[in-house]
N, C-alpha and C positions, 0 to 999 in steps of 0.2 A: 154497722154490720160488716163483717169480714168473711172472706172465703176460708173454709177449713183447709182446702188444698188448692194451690194455684198451679193448674196444669198449663203447659205451653199453649198460648193462644195468640192470634194475630191482633186481637183488639187491645191487648196489653201485653206485648211480648217480653218486657223486662221490668224487673223491680227497680226502684230508685238506686239500690245498692249496685245492681248489675250495670245500670246505665252509667253510674259514676265510674265504675271500673272500665267500661268501654271508653269513656272520655279520657280517662287517665292513660290507657294504652295508646289511644290516638295521639295524645300529646307527646308521649315517649317516642312513638314512631316518627312524628314530625321533627323532634330534636335530632334523631338519627339521620333523617333525610337532609336536614340543614347542615349537620356536621359533615355529611358526605358530599355536599354541594350537588344534590341530585336535581333540583329545580323542577320537581314534578308538579304538574297541574292536572286536575281531574274535572271533567264535565260529564254530561250525560244527556239522554233523551227520554226522560220519563213521559209516560202516556196516561191519559185520564179519559173517563167516560162520564156521561151525565147520570145523576142519580135518578132523575125523572125520565119516564118514557124509555125504559131500558130495551123495549122491544123494537124501537125504531131502527130503520135500516142504517141511518147515519151513525148509530152506536154499535153496529154489528158488522156490516159489510161495506157500506158506502163511505167514500172519502169526504164527500161534501153532503150538506143537508140543510134544512131550513132553519135550524137553531144552533148549529155547531159554531158558526162564526160569532154569534152573539155571546155564547159562553166564552169563546176565545178572547173576544174584545174585553169582557169584564175581567178575565184573568190577566190580560196584558196591562190593564190600567192598575191593577193591584201590584203587579210586579214592577211597573215603572215607578210607582210611588215608593217602593222599597229600595230598588237598585238603580233605577235610571233617572235619578234626580239630576236635572240639568241636561238630560238627553232628549231625543226626539223620537217620535213614532214614525215608522215606515211600513205601509201596508202594500207589499209587493207581490210578485209572482213566485210561487214555489215550484214543486216538482210537477212534471207532466209525463205521465206514463202512457205507453201505447194502449189504445182502446178508450182513453178518456178524451172527451170532446174539448174540454177546457183544462188549462193548467190549474193546479191548486193554488190557493192563496198562502201568503206567508206574512205574519204580523211580527214586526221586529221592533225592539227597543235598542237604540244606539246611544251610547254616551262615551265621553272621553275618559281614557284610562287615567289621565292626570288629575281628574276631578274638576276641571274647568267646565263651565256650562257651554253647551252648544245650542241650547234652546232655553229661553228664560221664562216663558209664560205658558204653562201647560193648558190654561184655559182656552188657548187658541186652537187646540186640537178638537176637531169635531168628534162626536160619538155617533156611530151609525145607528144606535138604538134610539137616539133622540131625533124626532122629525125636524126638518128644516125646509125652508122654501126658497132656496136660491134658484136663480135662473141664468140663462146664457149671458145676459147683460152683466151679471156679477162676475162671470168668468172672464169676459172681455175687459172689464174694469180692473180686475186683479192682474191680468196679463200686462196691461198697459202700465199700471203702477209698478209692477215688478221690473219691467224693462227700464223704467227710470231709476229704480234702485240699483240695477246692474250697470247703469251708465251707457245703455245702448239705445238706439232708435227703435221706435215701435212701428216703423213703416213696413217691416217685413213680417209682422204678425199676420197670420192667415187663419180664416175660419175653416173648419173641416165639416164636410157633409157626408151623409150616407150615399153610397153609390146608386144614383137614380137609375142608371141603365140596367144595373144588375137586378134591382128589386122590381123594376117594370118587367124585365124578362122573367123573373121568378113568379110574378103575379100572373103572367100569361100562361105559365105552365101549370097553374092550379086547375083542378077539376072545375068544370063549368057549374056544378051545383053546390059550390062551397063559397063562403064569404072570406075575403082576405083577412078579416079580423077573427075568423074562426075556421082555420084552414083544414082541420081534421088530419093533418099530416102525422105520420107515425113518429117522427123525430120530435120529441118534446121541445128541445132547444130551438129547432127550426120554427116551430109554431110560435114560441115566445118571441123569437127574433122578428118574424114577420109582423106579428101583432104590435110589437113595440114601434117598429119603423113606420107602419101605416098610421098609428095613433099620433105619433109626434110629427108626421108629415115629412115628405122627402126634402122639402126646402128648408127644414129647420136646421139650425147650426148645432152641431154636436159639441164642439169645443174649439179652442183656439191653440194654435201651435206657433212657436217662435224658434227658428233655427238658432242654436246657441252652442258655443264652445269656449273654453278658456283661451285667453290671448296667448299666442305662442311666439316663438322667435321669428316666425315668418310674417308677423304683423307688427313691425316696429313703429308704425304710425300711431298705434294706440298707446296713449299715455294716460296714467291716472286711473285706469280701470283694468280689471282682469278678465273682461269678457268681450266677446265680439259676436255679431250676428250678420246675416246676409240673406239674399233672396233665394227662394225655391222656384224652379220653373217646371211647369207641367204643360202637356198638350192642351188641356182644357183650362179655362179661366178659373174654375173652381177646383179645390183639392178634395177629391173623393176618397174616402177611407176604404180600406179593405173590409168587405162584409164580415161580420163576426160579432162576438159577444164580449170580447176582451176590452180593457180600457183603450182609450183613443191612442195612447202612445204606442201600443203594440200593433196598431192597425194603420200606421202611416204608410202611404204608398211610396216607399223609398225606392222601389224598383223603377218608378216612373221619373225619378230625378235624372238630370243629364248624366250620360254615360261617363264612367271613369275606368281607366284600365286597371288591371290587377296590380300592376307595378306602382301606380299612383294612388291606389285606394288607401284612405286613412285608417288603417287597422289600429285597433287599440291593443297595446301590449301590457299585460299585467306586470306589476312590480314583482321582482324576484323576492320571495319570502325571506331569503337569507341575506338580502341586502340591508345594510345598516340604515336606520332612519333617524332624522333629527327630531327633537321635540316639536310638537305642534305650536304654532304661534299663539300668543294669548288672544282670547276672544275680544272683540271690540266692545267698548262700553255699551250698555243697554240704551237704546233711544227712548226718550220720554215722548211717547206718541199719545195724541188725544183720543178719547174713546169714540168709537163709531157705533153704528148699528150692528147688532148681532142677533138679538132675540134668542140666544142660546146660552148665555152665561157671561160672566165678567171677562173683560180683556184689559190689556195694559193701557193706562192713561197716556195721552199724548198732548203735546202742545199744538198750536196751529200749524198745519202742514206747510212746508215750503212750496212755492209755485214750481210744479214739475214740467208743465208744458210750455213751450216757447214757439213763436211763429217759425215756420220752416224757412230756412235761408234759401231753399231752392225755389220757393213759390209754387210748388206742385202739391201742396196739401200734406206733405209729410211733416213729421215732427222730430226735432232733435232734442236730446236730453242733456242736462248738465252733467259733466263728469265729476269725479271726486274732487277735482281742483276747483269746481264751481263754474267752469265755462262750457259753452255748448260744444258738443263733440259729434262729428260725423264719422261714419264708417268709411274705410278706404274704398275708393272707387273700383279698385281691382276686384273686390269681393262681389260687386254687382254686375260684373261683365257677363254678357250673354255668351255662352259657348258656341263656337262654330260647329258645323256639321262634322261628325267624326273626330272632333277634338276631345281629348281626355280632360274632363272638367274637374281637375283635382282641387280647385279652390272652393267648390260648392260644399257647404257643410252637410254632414250626414247625420248629425245628432240634433235633437230639438227638445225643448221643454213644452209641455202641453198643460192646459188648464181646461177642465170640462166640469159641467154639473151633471151628476148621474144619480139615479135611484140606487141606494145602497143594497136594496133587496136583490139586485142582479147578481150579487156575489154569492147568494145563497141558493141559486139554482132556479130553474123555470117554475117549479111548483110554488116556491116562496114568492117569486115575482108576480105570479098570477094571482095568488091569494092575498098578498099583503103589499104589493107594489103600488106605485103611484101616489104614495102619501108623503114622500120626502125627496128632497134634492140637495145633495151636498157638493161642495167644491172639492174636486180632486186635482192635486198638482202632481203631474207626472214628471219625475226627475230623469234627466238624460244620463247616459252612461259616461262616466268620468274616470280618468286614470288615477288622479291624485286625490288623496283624502282632503288635502288643504282646499282644493277647489270645491269639493263637495260640501264641506262645512261652510265655506263662504256663501255658496248658493242657498244652503239651508237658512243661514242668518238673513239673507235677503228675503226669502220666503216668509220668515217670521215677521220681519219688519213690515213687509207689505200687508200681511194679515192684520197686524196690530194697527197699522195706520188706517186701513179701511174698516176695521171693526168687524171682521168676519172670522169664522172658524173654518179650518181647512183640514184635509187629509192628504198626506204625502204618499205617493205610490210610485211605481215605475222601477227604475234600476236602483238597487241598493248601493250603499257606499262601498268603495273598493275595500277588499279585505286588508286590514292593517292592524298591527299589534297595538297601535295607539288608540284604537277604538274598540270598545267592548260591545258585544252584540248578544242579545237574548232574543230567541225567536220562538213563536208559537205557530204551529202549522197543523193542517189536517192530515190524517192518515186513515186508511180503511177502518172504520169502527171506533176511532179514538181521536183525541187531540194530543198532539205531541209537543213537548216543550224542549227546545234545545238550550239547555241551561249554560250560562257562561262559565268558563273554567274557574275552579277554586285553586288558589295558590297555597293554601294552608289548611290544616285540619279544622281550625275554628271556622274558616270560611265554608268549608265543605258541609259541616254540620248545620251551619246557619242556612245555607242555600237549600239543603234538602228539607229541613224541618219547615222553613218558611214556605217553600213551594207546596208541600203537602197541605199546610194549613190554608194557604191562599186558595188552592183548588177546592178544599172542603167548604170554604166560605162562598165559593162560586157555585156550589151544588155539583161539584165534580168529585169523582171517586177514583181510587186507584185499584179497584177490584171489580170483577164481574162474576156473575152466577149463571150456571146453565139451568135449564128447566128441570133437570133431574137432581139438582142440588149441588152439582160440582162447584167448588169455590176456586176460582182461578185469578190470575192477574188479568190486566186489561187486554192482553193478547197482542198489543202493538209493539212489544219489546220495551226494554229499559236499558238500552245499550250504554255502557260506560266508555268514556273517551279519555285516554291517558296521553299526556304529552308534555309540552313545555310552553312557556309564554311565547316563544318564537321557535322556529325549526332548529335554530342553533342551540337552544336550551333543551331540546328534547332529550331525555335520558336514553331513548332507544336509538338515537343517532350518535350520541356521544359515547355510549357503551352498548353496541349491538348485542353483546352477550347477555344483557338483561332480557331483551326480547327472546333470544334463543332459549334462555332458562325458563321463561314463562311458557313457551311452546312445549318444551320437553316436560316440564313439571305437570302441566295441564293434561298432557297426553297420558302420562303414567298414573294419574289420579283421576279416573272417570267421574268421581263424585263432584269434582269442580265443574264438569260439563253438564251434569244431569240434576244436581240438587237445586240449582237456581234457574233452570231453564223453564220454558213454557211447555204446553201440551204437545206441540208439534216438534218432534225431534227426528233425527235420522238423516239419511243421505240426501233427501230432497227437501229438507227443512230450510229455514232462513239462516241457520248457523250450524252447519254440519261440522263434526270433528274432522281432523285430517284423515284418520283411518276410516271414516265413513264416506269419503269421496271416491277414491280408487284403490284397488287392492295393492298397487305398487307404490302408493304415495309415501308410506313409511320409509321404504328403501330410499326414495328420493329425498325425503326429509333428513335422513341421517347424513346424506352427502351434503345437503345444503348447510346443515349446522356445522359440519366439519369445515366447509369452505369459509364460513363466517369466522370460525376460530382461527383458521390459517391466515386469513386476511388481517385479522387483528394482531396476530403475532408478527407478521411481516411489516405491517404499515403503522400499527399503533394508532395514535390519535389522528394520524394523517389519512386514515382509511376514508375514501370518498363515501358520502352518505348514500349515493345511489346504489352502492353495492348491496345494501340491505334489501332494497326494493327488487332489484334484478335477480337476487338470489332466491327470494321467498315468494315473489308474486305469483309464480306458476305452480307453487306448492299449496299455498293457502287459497284454494278454490273449491267450488262444489263440483258435482258430477258433470255439469255442463261447461265448466271452465269459468264461471262467473266469479270474479275476484271479490265482489262485494258480499256475496252470500257465503260467508265463511265465519267460523267461530272466532278467529283472529283476523280482522280485516285491516289490511295495511294500505288501502286505497289512497289514504292521505298521509302516508308516512314520508316517502320521498320519491315519488314517481317523476321521472324527467319529462313526462308528456305534457304537463300543464302546471301553472303556478298553484292552482287549488289542490293539486296532488302532492305538493311539497310543503306540508305543514308539520311534519314530525309527529303525527297523531296515530295512535293505535286504538281501534274500536273493538271492544269485546261485545259480541252480539248474542251470546248465549244466555244472557240474563233477562228474566222476565220481571215485570213490575211487581214488587212486593206490596202488600196492602198497607203497610205501616212505614212511616218515614224512618223510624229507628232501625227497622230491619234492613232498609236500604243502606243506612249509615254503616251498619256492621259489615255488610257485603263490601262496601268501599274500603273499610278499614283493613279487611283481609287483603285486598288488592294492594293497598299502600304498603302494608307490611311485607308482602312478597317482593315488591319493587325494592324496598330498603334491604331486604335480606339478600336478594340476588345482585344488588349493586355492590355489596361487600364481598359476597362469595357466590359466584355463578354456579348454577346447577350442572352437574356432570353425572350422567347415569345412562345406562343402555336404554334404547327405545323399546318399550314392551310391545310384543306382538299379541294383542288381545284376541284376534281372530273372532270366531263366533261367540266367544265368552263376553265380548262387549255388549251384545244384544241378548245375552242370556243372564249371566250373573249380575252384570252392572245395571240392569234395569229393575232389579229388586231392591226395595228400600233398605232392607237389613244390610246388604253389602255396601250400599252407598253410604250409610251412616258409619259403618265400620271403616271404610276408606277415609271418610272425613276425620274420624278420630286419629287416623294415622297422620293425616296432613297437619292437624292441630298439634299433635305430639311433636312433630318435626319443627313446627313454628315455635313451640315452647322451648325446645332445646336450642333454637337459634336466638333466644332472648325475647320472644314475643309471647307473653303469657295469655293465650287465647283460652277462654273457658268454653268447653263444648256446649254448655247450657245456653250460650248466646245464639247457637244455631238450631236449638230445639224448635223454636217457632217456625223457622224455615222448613224443617223436616215435617212437622205436623201439617203445615200449609200445603206442602208439595205432595205428601203421601198420607192423606187422612185415613184414620182407622174406619173400616167398614163395619166391624163388629167383632165380638169374641164370644166364645163359649167354653165352659169349664166342666169337666166330668172326670171322676176317678183319678184326680191328681194331674190330669192332662189339661193344659191350657192351649186352645187353638184360637189364633187371632188372624183376621183377614184385613189386609191393608191394600189400598190402591197402589198399583205399580205403573211403570212406564210402558208405552207401546209405540214404536215407530210407525208412522202412517205412510202408506204407499201413495204415490202420485200416479193416477191412471194414465192410459194412453189418450191420444186426442179423440174427441167425440164432437160430432156436429151439434151445434146449438144455434139459437136465434141470434143472428148477427155475425156468426163465424164459428170457430172451433174453440173448445174449452178442454181443460184437463182437470178432472175432479180429484179430490183427495179422499181416499178410503179411510174414513174414521170409524168404520164398523167394528174394528178389532179393538179389544181391550185386554188388559192383563191385571191379574190380582195376585197378591202374595199371600201364601198360607204359611204361617209360622207356628210351630208347636214346641212346647217345653214340657218336660216331665214325661216324655214318650218312651215307652219300651218298644223299640223297633222290632223286637222279635215276637211281639204279641199283637201289636196294633197296626192297622193300615188306614189311611185316609182315602176315601173315594170321592170323586167329583162326577156327578151324574152317572154313577156306577163304574167309573174307571179309576183304577188304582193310581195314586199320585206318587211319582218317584221322588221321595224325600231325600234330601242331602243334609249331612251333618254340618253344623256351623262351626264345629270345633269345641263347642261346649257340650258336656255330657247331657244327654236327654233333649237336646235342642236341635230341631230339624226345620228345614225350609224348602219351599218349592214355589214355582210360579205357574199359574194357569192362564193360558192364552185361549181366548174364546171369542166367538162372533156374537156381539151384543145386539146388533141391528141387522136388518136386511134391506139396505138401500138399493135402488134400481141400478146404480153404478157402483160396483164393488169388485174386488180382486177375484173372488170366487163366488159369482152370483148364484150358483146352484146349491151352495151350502147354506142350510137354514141356520137361524140363530140358536144359540145354546142356552140362552137365559130362560128361566132362572137357573142358577147353579145350586145344586143340592150337595152339600158336604156331609159325609158320614164318617164318624170315627168308629171303625169296625174292629171288634174283638175277634181275632181269628181263632182263639181258643174256644170261645163260646158261640161262634158262628152267628153273631148278631151285631147290630149297630147300637152302641151305648150312648151316643150323643150325635148331634148334627146341627146344621143350620142351613138356611137358604139365603141366597143373595140375588136380588132382582136388579135389573138395570132401569126399571121404571116402577111406579107405584104398584105394589102387589095387588091392590084392589082394583086396578084398571083405571084409576083416576088419571085424566089427561089434563095436565096443568096448561092454562092458557097464557100465563105470564111468567116472567122470571121472578125468582125470590127478591124480596125487597131489601133484605139484609142477610148477614152471615148466620143469624139465628134461624131464620126460616130455611135457608139453604141447608143448614145442619139437620134440621128436622126432616127435610125431604130425604136426605141421605140415610138417616137412621131408620126411616120408615121402610127402606128397601132391604133391610136386614132383619131376619127372623131367626130366633133360637129354636124354632120348631120346624118340623118338616122332614126330619131324618127318616130313613127307611125303617119301618117296623118289622117285627118278626124275625125268624131265622133266615139267613142269607146264604147263597152260594158264594162264599167269600174268596177273594184273591189271596195270594200268599202275603205274609207279613211284610212290612216295609223293607226289612233287611234283604228280602229276595225280589223286590220290584226293581227291574232294570230301568235305568234312565237312558235317554237318547245319547248316542255317541256325539252328536253335533251340538245339542242343547240339553245338557244333563240336568239343568235346574228347572226346565220348563216342560209342562205337559200341554201340548197343542191339541185342543179338542177337535180341530179340523182334520187331523190325520187319524186314520183308523188305528186301532190297537195292533201292536206287533203280533204276527202270527194269526 
């Protein structure tokens, strides 16, 4: 069976012939980029949601949830098997936003860029979804054996305990009529914390900590090993952790360590991203270690382990370990010196490695811990902060060897490896309502296609989707964004630092062609969105942008290739901001271009934030092809044109689908004239996905089509809410485009709920267009709460010569029969059926009418000539 007609659709956006043409153009663009020595790399942040339980808060509003981490772990293992062979998994801490009690997690895959392995046996990684029964004694044994692997003594390993005094005080503050195991506190996290602590008892060991740092030039006594340890001193004999729910390594009482002056404090300094780096040393040969007990899967075989423990030479019960040279080694006595009162203790280490056994359900929130916790205990190794990648990889190898020798499975967490171009990183993190994948950069077109298609397929196999549906049938992206990141392998390779006019050209071209801002964006656009345009921020921004672009051009003419890279950041960072001055919430984000403030800001990266997740991998590839072709075009010939003042036309003409598609045709025509043969049909699926047809009606040779248009949402003022103040988004406004062909403007007029529509000619004879802005809902918090909703919209094609309506239709914002859907659509077909049920070709006004004048005599608004706003009363 074959289709008679293949209309553009997201389930199959391209034919095989079209896809072959896309790949051929991508290869041609790649050849031009290589010929120009552009060195462009492309990454991104695709987002996904679960197919099951679409109504759950974790797939709509919440950043964390009971099942989100399990989905992310399954996706991480699939991605590691494809890209991270020889790499290691690191489950660390992610973003932490105000109002969130705990930071989000970040699951990372790290592997060497040179292809050499830094982790040899993936079976040693534990899976949080598989129950295990490790205990504190396993954590102690692991820490002691790891100390031997690092060639340091185990005498400074300390157990950590929950703060007895805090929890006894907290228990005394509980109401007299509640049980400490069921406190009835309003804070769910606090309830879970108290229940956990009292169930495990206050004298239970949480985990073990070992002060650790790489050997430096200040420790010449250490030979044959790269690590050193030392004692920690506290007022109490026991080390009490800071109360909380985070891993042990984030709760160490570092403030209770001996005082050190700010001048002596061992601050860590990030490596300059522009500094040259030597190749990483070759990894050491794999150790043949005998199998031990795991109970969770195969581990690497091993021979009989060497004797690690030797009698203490001090006779005080301490243990010395053999160094790499094979002889016992003791730490320098200076490291164990007790500081005097008021003495700056600069020799005391401030970093440590921790090992604890923890229930993995704690990472999924209090609800998951309460309902599913207590069934598993995994070994978590908390990595300390390290400045050099070489040291971090050496410590990772020691952790793997220890796990293999003991026959246990572990999970690594804590501080991630230092950012370094010699290490590739792929990261999976939670965001409100989605799982976000920070894909590693692709250096070529073939890599980019492979990364995108494999990621979508891997997500599909994990029961994750790249699309969402509203209850009314709206088909959207995941809503978490699909930001594309462009740059180079290193900041020195970034095309935007080597040729700043490329960045200036993209800024100028994007501004002059609003279709590039709105065709690929999400539902939330406008000044207060996640990615506002430059001219949506402040009224004077365009004037300042012109000055900034001229300054970049002048600096390049005067200094050429010697132009300092920070000039780009200082010139544009105060222009590319939102209305509040936030540099991250901008259509073009240069936070990581070359900010002198920190090393993480000097990466030469440009983030395009106005892209939403398309539902198909090949649609995403076509978007990225357009970006690559524009970089290649402007690398050869920078864009020079006046900056257009769109004014109110930006939110009038350019929010209507017809004009967005017309502007895109202009863009593609220019690309073809520059030698990049883009086919407009490649973007038809994007257009239909972004602006679906609501319905159409034909009568007397006139064709009237309704299509969903764009509407900027307002952010309301602050309002009081439970727990503080909030600012709601007014999504009650919607806009729909009415397009007519074959219309005699001297005879007919279109009315909407009885009001004449100011139709504007598109330039084609008999073709007219207009937008209708209306209030679809009446939420309690809205911009104009006293205005009632205007739905349903009744459209009439009125014959002014015969004084009657000859055709019409109705458009509803919900099911016309009053059906209230309880769940989201399960797929695109059900979503489409819900949309189609809201349009009816019946319902136009019968009988003779007191008609308005014909379209040719209906005046439009001077401010928004293409839009009829039903919230405003008729003129006169």
